[in-house]
C-alpha positions as CSV (number, residue, x, y, z in Angstrom):
1,M,13.5,23.0,-20.7
2,Q,16.2,21.1,-22.5
3,I,19.4,19.5,-21.9
4,A,21.7,17.4,-24.5
5,F,22.6,14.3,-23.6
6,K,26.1,14.5,-23.7
7,K,25.7,17.1,-20.8
8,V,24.9,13.9,-18.5
9,A,27.7,12.3,-16.9
10,K,28.0,9.7,-14.6
11,E,27.4,11.3,-11.7
12,S,23.8,12.4,-11.4
13,L,22.0,15.7,-12.7
14,G,19.2,17.6,-11.1
15,F,16.5,19.3,-13.4
16,E,12.9,20.8,-12.6
17,S,10.4,22.3,-15.2
18,V,6.6,23.4,-14.3
19,K,4.2,23.5,-16.8
20,Q,-0.2,24.0,-16.2
21,G,0.4,23.8,-12.3
22,V,2.4,20.4,-12.3
23,R,5.8,20.7,-10.7
24,F,8.3,18.1,-12.5
25,F,11.5,17.6,-10.6
26,G,14.1,14.7,-10.2
27,R,17.5,13.7,-11.5
28,L,19.5,12.1,-14.5
29,F,21.7,9.3,-14.1
30,R,23.7,7.8,-17.4
31,K,23.6,4.5,-17.8
32,S,25.0,3.9,-21.5
33,D,26.5,6.7,-24.1
34,K,22.8,6.6,-25.4
35,L,20.4,5.5,-22.4
36,V,19.5,7.9,-19.4
37,L,18.0,7.1,-16.3
38,L,15.4,9.9,-15.3
39,K,13.8,9.3,-11.5
40,A,11.2,11.9,-11.1
41,S,8.1,13.4,-9.2
42,L,5.2,15.2,-10.6
43,V,3.3,17.0,-8.3
44,G,0.7,19.8,-8.5
45,E,-2.8,20.3,-9.5
46,I,-4.2,20.2,-12.9
47,S,-7.9,21.7,-14.2
48,H,-10.4,18.4,-15.4
49,V,-13.7,17.6,-16.4
50,C,-15.6,14.5,-14.5
51,D,-15.8,11.4,-16.9
52,R,-19.6,11.3,-16.1
53,C,-21.3,15.1,-15.6
54,G,-18.6,17.0,-17.2
55,G,-18.8,19.1,-14.0
56,D,-15.2,20.7,-13.4
57,L,-13.3,19.1,-11.0
58,T,-9.1,19.7,-9.7
59,L,-6.4,16.2,-10.0
60,E,-4.0,16.1,-7.4
61,I,-0.9,14.8,-8.7
62,N,1.6,13.1,-6.8
63,E,3.5,10.2,-8.7
64,A,6.9,9.1,-8.7
65,L,8.5,8.2,-12.1
66,E,11.4,6.2,-13.4
67,I,11.6,6.7,-17.3
68,F,14.4,5.6,-19.3
69,V,15.5,8.3,-22.3
70,S,17.0,7.2,-25.5
71,D,19.4,9.3,-27.7
72,G,17.5,8.0,-30.9
73,I,16.1,4.8,-31.7
74,Y,16.2,2.3,-28.5
75,K,17.9,-0.8,-29.2
76,G,17.6,-2.7,-25.9
77,K,15.8,-5.4,-24.9
78,T,12.0,-4.8,-25.2
79,D,10.9,-5.9,-21.4
80,E,12.7,-2.8,-19.8
81,M,11.0,0.3,-18.4
82,D,9.5,2.8,-20.4
83,V,11.7,4.4,-22.9
84,I,11.4,7.7,-24.4
85,E,13.2,8.2,-27.6
86,F,15.0,11.6,-28.6
87,Y,16.2,12.4,-32.2
88,D,18.2,15.6,-31.8
89,G,20.3,14.7,-29.0
90,F,18.5,16.4,-26.4
91,I,16.3,15.7,-24.0
92,D,13.2,17.9,-23.5
93,F,11.6,18.1,-20.3
94,D,8.7,20.0,-21.3
95,E,7.6,17.1,-23.5
96,I,8.0,14.9,-21.0
97,L,6.0,16.7,-18.6
98,Q,3.1,17.2,-21.2
99,S,2.8,13.8,-22.0
100,E,2.8,12.5,-18.4
101,I,-0.1,15.3,-18.0
102,E,-2.0,14.2,-20.8
103,S,-1.6,10.3,-19.7
104,I,-2.9,11.3,-16.3
105,K,-6.0,13.0,-18.0
106,S,-6.8,10.1,-20.5
107,D,-8.0,7.7,-17.5
108,Y,-11.3,8.3,-16.3
109,H,-12.2,10.6,-13.3
110,Y,-15.1,11.1,-11.1
111,C,-16.0,14.3,-9.3
112,A,-17.3,13.4,-5.6
113,Q,-20.6,13.6,-6.5
114,C,-20.4,10.9,-9.6
115,K,-18.1,8.6,-7.4
116,N,-21.2,7.6,-5.1
């Protein structure tokens, strides 16, 4: 799902996207003509493998996110929160969701047997 940057007004705008069993939903808030704040939640489960034994496990996800989304190259302060840059005038929620899922998967995860 995508939405044009120009569609995000001063009032917040809701969104929702689902991918790989994870629901990604929240609100967008206009901060400037090129910057939008995304306040969202990730809720669901994803299949993964134990990093120790290689067995199957399910990761439960329940996370809150606050990310700035920039229309083009971000030229603000580097100490601000995470900033995702889009270059085509659209915010791509599926791309953000896939990135967050891959970020979660990149951490070490152990099954119940290997945690002991």
